[in-house]
C-alpha positions, 0 to 999 in steps of 0.5 A: 499500499503507497501511503501519502504522508498524511496517511503515514503520519495518521498511522504512527500517531494511532500507534502512538495512542495506543497507550491511551487505550484500556487494551495496553498494559503499564509494561507496554507504556514503559517498555515500547517507545513512541514512534518518532516521525517527521511532517513527511511521515518518515518514522526514524525509529521503528526497527527500535519499536518493532526489535522490542515488540518482537522479543515479548509475545505479551507486547505483540497481543496487546498491540494486535488488539489495540490495532484492531480496536483502534485503527482497524475501525478507521480503515473499515470505510477505506477498504470496505465495498464487498456488499453492492447492496449496502446503500439498502442498510439504514441505522444499527440496532442497539439491542434486540432482534426485532425490527419495527416497521411503523406506517400511518395511513393517511387521514380520511375526510369527514363531511360535517354538513350544515353549520349547526351545533351538532355537526359542529361537535364532529369538528372536536370530536377525536379521530384515531390515526390508522396507524400500521405496524410490521415486525420483521426479525433479525436473525443473523446468527443462530441466537439472532445476535450476530456472528463473529469473524475470528482470524489467526496471525501467523507469526511469520505475517507478524515478523514480515509486518515488523520489517518496515513500516510500510509493511505494518500499514500493508499488514493492518489494512490486509487484516482489516480487509479480510475481517470485513469483506468476509462480513459484507459477503455474508451481509450480501447474501443475507440482504438477497435472501431478505428479498427471496423470502420476502418473495416466497411469503407473498409479502411483497406485491410481484409481477411475472414477466415471461420473456427471454432477456436476449430478445430485443422485443422482450426487452422492450417489453420488459422495460416497459412493465418496469416503467409502468410499475415504477409510475404506479408507486409514485400514486398513493395506492394500496396496491403497491404493498402486501401489508394485509399478508404480514402475520401481524396486519390489521384494519385497512390496507395500508396506502402508500406513495413513494418519491420517483428519487427514492425507487431502486431497481434491483435487476439481474446481471444477465438481464442488465448486460442487454439493456443499455444503462442510459436507456434504463435510467431515462426510462425509469427516471432513476439515477445512475447511482442506483442503476449501477449498484444493482448486481446478480439478484434471483429475482427482479424486484422494484423497491421503495427504499 
């Protein structure tokens, strides 16, 4: 990894700041010297630093723990990107394994009739909102609380990392990339599974288009059908969602309207390969970012984010 002066300074500063974390002992603070570096990020005493570290396994373990918890988190955004569907991620759960989705139907107009005392009382009557609630179970991991990604660092790799400051930077990035890539690839699979399960459980509206993706005529038919579906989703309707199919649904259907800018097209790569991106984007009034973020799905789904 070619590090810029700012990145080199940042790495050296972070390594020095390990001593301020709860992950290191008093022995680490006393025995391990701070890295001395200039404005270009050139470290003058890395050899001295690495020689001391390689002599004591306990210091190595403290260093690795601090590195993953402090430096690793700052590098995740830089080295991640294995999940092309990450744009659909929302806020993280603080606790629990159930996601509550809440939606309130539009208010219904009331005709109070002619102006008199009896009818005017209708204006002060309590009209409860028609609020819909659906629950989704988050079940990643056997207990629904998540998974861990263990990694074993061979002594040979650790020795190579301590050979130079550049090697240390490469080592940290490769380690974090390994951990985040495993998580994001699985996350991608889980995201696809969410869509598959929703379709299989009839929790989304589906329209079957029986068309050969290599036929120009059928592709035009396909584009026309999806464009029609996209336009329908920008009109208030209870037909564009399957709320009444949720086990915990109640009362009236949910009347939903979606802004055109919030629509995203999830499309199979073999279909995408036969459709001009510009034509697709203009046909649905969907930004290029939404078109390019779509990859191999088992089914075609038009969804509102």
